[in-house]
Backbone bond lengths (Angstrom), bond angles and torsions (degrees), N, CA, C in turn:
res aa  C-N    CA-C-N  psi(-1)  N-CA   C-N-CA  omega(-1)  CA-C   N-CA-C  phi
1 M - - - 1.433 - - 1.522 108.44 -
2 T 1.328 115.58 123.38 1.460 120.19 178.67 1.513 110.61 -71.39
3 S 1.319 117.40 133.44 1.462 119.50 176.96 1.513 110.62 -107.27
4 Q 1.356 118.97 -20.56 1.406 120.69 -176.68 1.540 108.40 -155.76
5 L 1.321 116.77 139.59 1.452 121.59 172.89 1.537 109.09 -118.88
6 K 1.370 115.72 138.08 1.438 119.18 179.16 1.541 106.47 -135.26
7 I 1.317 113.12 144.06 1.508 118.94 171.63 1.529 102.22 -110.58
8 H 1.337 111.06 133.84 1.517 118.54 -178.86 1.527 107.53 -128.21
9 V 1.305 113.64 136.10 1.495 119.40 172.37 1.495 106.43 -117.14
10 F 1.363 114.64 124.25 1.470 119.88 -179.19 1.485 111.12 -69.79
11 R 1.334 115.86 137.03 1.456 121.69 -177.40 1.536 114.11 -91.11
12 K 1.345 114.85 -30.39 1.436 120.42 -177.92 1.535 110.42 -133.44
13 D 1.378 112.92 152.01 1.501 116.57 178.53 1.573 109.42 -72.69
14 D 1.352 110.49 138.08 1.458 120.42 170.87 1.521 114.06 50.89
15 Q 1.308 118.72 37.80 1.469 124.78 176.56 1.518 107.40 -116.80
16 W 1.330 117.36 141.19 1.441 122.08 174.85 1.547 110.05 -72.38
17 E 1.318 118.27 129.35 1.473 122.21 -178.45 1.551 105.57 -129.90
18 T 1.369 114.34 141.12 1.413 122.11 -173.79 1.585 109.74 -76.66
19 L 1.326 114.36 132.89 1.485 120.15 175.28 1.559 110.34 -110.29
20 D 1.301 119.33 -27.69 1.428 120.93 -178.95 1.532 108.46 -159.91
21 T 1.322 113.11 149.69 1.493 119.47 169.90 1.537 107.74 -123.71
22 Y 1.334 115.95 151.73 1.467 118.43 -175.30 1.533 107.87 -148.16
23 W 1.354 115.83 136.36 1.378 124.69 172.80 1.528 107.31 -132.98
24 S 1.320 115.51 137.56 1.503 121.29 -179.43 1.512 109.14 -129.07
25 S 1.305 117.00 140.34 1.440 121.88 177.08 1.475 110.12 -62.10
26 P 1.365 118.05 147.98 1.441 119.28 174.77 1.535 113.41 -60.78
27 L 1.327 117.45 -18.77 1.460 120.11 176.82 1.522 113.93 -77.85
28 S 1.327 116.23 -11.15 1.482 118.56 176.55 1.502 111.27 -126.69
29 F 1.309 115.79 46.00 1.454 122.67 -176.98 1.538 113.62 -61.72
30 W 1.344 118.36 -19.87 1.428 121.84 179.92 1.538 114.37 -79.51
31 S 1.312 115.77 -13.84 1.466 122.84 -176.76 1.569 109.92 -66.12
32 Q 1.332 115.27 131.13 1.474 119.63 179.87 1.514 108.66 -132.12
33 K 1.320 115.97 154.49 1.432 125.91 178.01 1.519 108.63 -128.00
34 S 1.275 116.60 167.92 1.492 119.40 171.09 1.512 110.99 -145.42
35 L 1.283 114.26 156.63 1.489 121.45 179.69 1.518 107.67 -129.25
36 R 1.291 114.39 132.25 1.513 122.43 175.98 1.487 108.40 -123.22
37 I 1.305 114.79 135.59 1.465 119.31 -172.29 1.482 109.51 -127.12
38 E 1.334 118.59 143.55 1.437 125.49 178.65 1.520 108.11 -134.83
39 P 1.314 120.29 129.22 1.470 126.86 -6.36 1.532 108.84 -69.34
40 P 1.324 118.46 155.69 1.493 122.01 -178.30 1.513 110.78 -58.25
41 V 1.303 117.08 133.16 1.464 124.09 170.15 1.520 108.40 -133.86
42 P 1.331 120.03 167.45 1.471 119.46 175.65 1.525 112.24 -62.84
43 L 1.339 114.32 138.50 1.486 119.91 177.70 1.522 108.62 -127.16
44 R 1.321 115.66 153.67 1.425 120.59 172.14 1.540 111.14 -149.74
45 V 1.336 117.15 162.23 1.445 123.55 178.15 1.575 104.89 -123.97
46 T 1.325 113.57 128.74 1.460 118.53 178.02 1.551 109.67 -117.76
47 V 1.351 114.33 150.73 1.436 120.23 173.71 1.519 104.31 -135.85
48 L 1.349 116.52 126.00 1.447 121.96 -177.85 1.526 113.85 51.15
49 G 1.326 113.03 35.79 1.517 119.77 -179.76 1.502 117.68 84.22
50 A 1.341 117.24 -9.45 1.441 122.83 178.56 1.526 112.41 -96.42
51 V 1.309 118.35 133.76 1.411 125.12 178.53 1.549 105.85 -73.63
52 I 1.370 111.21 126.97 1.546 115.65 178.19 1.498 110.92 -110.17
53 T 1.313 119.36 -20.46 1.428 121.15 178.44 1.527 109.11 -159.63
54 E 1.380 118.30 149.94 1.411 121.56 -179.76 1.544 106.92 -139.09
55 S 1.330 116.46 159.28 1.496 119.24 178.65 1.508 107.60 -153.76
56 E 1.323 114.97 141.89 1.463 122.51 176.40 1.549 107.12 -109.79
57 Q 1.358 118.03 2.87 1.445 119.06 -168.47 1.538 112.40 -92.65
58 G 1.344 120.13 -4.75 1.432 121.82 178.39 1.533 111.33 94.70
59 W 1.352 121.93 4.97 1.415 125.38 172.64 1.558 108.82 -149.67
60 I 1.336 112.55 155.65 1.459 119.43 -178.29 1.535 109.55 -154.16
61 N 1.330 117.26 142.25 1.472 121.78 174.02 1.514 107.86 -98.27
62 Y 1.346 115.36 149.37 1.486 121.02 177.40 1.543 106.41 -151.00
63 G 1.319 114.08 173.68 1.469 120.79 -171.54 1.458 111.80 106.56
64 G 1.327 118.73 -153.35 1.421 121.33 -179.76 1.531 111.30 79.88
65 V 1.362 116.37 -162.81 1.428 121.95 -174.55 1.520 115.20 -56.72
66 S 1.340 115.95 -41.13 1.478 123.08 -177.31 1.505 112.13 -66.90
67 A 1.368 119.35 -10.70 1.432 123.60 -179.98 1.512 111.51 -78.24
68 M 1.362 117.81 -3.20 1.455 120.23 174.29 1.528 108.46 -66.80
69 F 1.379 114.82 -18.58 1.452 120.81 167.52 1.483 105.70 -104.90
70 V 1.333 118.94 166.65 1.485 120.33 -177.50 1.579 107.28 -74.18
71 Q 1.309 113.20 127.42 1.431 119.81 173.19 1.513 110.14 -99.05
72 V 1.340 116.82 140.18 1.470 121.94 -178.67 1.530 106.07 -119.82
73 V 1.311 115.76 126.71 1.467 122.85 177.51 1.540 105.75 -100.30
74 Q 1.305 115.56 122.50 1.455 121.48 -178.20 1.517 113.09 -122.53
75 A 1.313 116.84 156.39 1.444 124.45 175.94 1.470 108.18 -132.34
76 R 1.372 114.75 158.82 1.483 120.56 178.27 1.539 107.43 -130.22
77 G 1.357 114.93 130.98 1.440 119.51 -179.56 1.524 112.17 -148.33
78 I 1.309 115.39 -158.35 1.429 124.32 -177.11 1.531 107.85 -108.89
79 A 1.349 119.38 138.55 1.399 121.63 -177.79 1.550 110.85 -54.90
80 G 1.333 114.74 129.53 1.454 121.79 -179.26 1.519 114.12 93.28
81 Q 1.328 115.56 -12.73 1.515 120.06 -179.63 1.515 108.80 -72.26
82 R 1.336 113.71 131.69 1.455 122.18 -178.82 1.540 109.01 -104.65
83 V 1.307 116.55 131.74 1.473 121.60 -178.00 1.514 106.54 -130.58
84 R 1.374 112.17 155.27 1.485 120.06 175.85 1.491 108.32 -113.57
85 A 1.370 115.89 123.57 1.478 119.63 -178.30 1.555 107.67 -112.59
86 E 1.292 113.00 131.24 1.481 122.90 173.57 1.520 109.10 -107.80
87 I 1.300 116.26 120.56 1.407 121.86 177.45 1.517 110.90 -105.56
88 H 1.356 116.85 122.92 1.461 123.24 -176.45 1.508 110.31 -110.84
89 D 1.326 116.17 149.00 1.430 122.59 179.13 1.496 115.07 -83.65
90 E 1.309 117.57 19.30 1.470 123.03 177.75 1.508 109.87 -150.93
91 A 1.317 115.34 155.88 1.447 120.14 177.88 1.541 109.02 -70.88
92 V 1.357 115.69 156.24 1.425 120.00 176.15 1.527 110.35 -124.50
93 S 1.299 118.08 153.82 1.479 121.90 176.53 1.521 107.12 -117.33
94 E 1.301 115.62 170.91 1.498 121.35 176.26 1.539 112.36 -57.34
95 E 1.341 114.75 -35.23 1.495 117.59 -179.86 1.587 110.12 -66.06
96 D 1.361 115.75 -35.06 1.421 118.64 -179.33 1.566 111.68 -65.12
97 L 1.324 116.10 -27.15 1.442 122.60 -172.16 1.530 110.13 -85.34
98 G 1.343 118.21 -18.98 1.475 123.74 -172.80 1.469 110.73 -66.81
């Protein structure tokens, strides 16, 4: 179930740009989210400046224990490229996307 839709236009070529930030209470460390982007572009999640996961598939899960710190979901594209991001309040798997 989609909880939020965002349209993003990249400002610079081949630069990581923030699509979403997420913080979760230590009491809800099991909570996960996912982001799906069309057309697919490289995605990554960073915590305290360190990359914790990356995806080239057009979707990425985030949240969990490391969300006790602020997680930043970033995408990389071409200047002027417009993408549509769907943010879901649950993690997705490859079977969910089929």
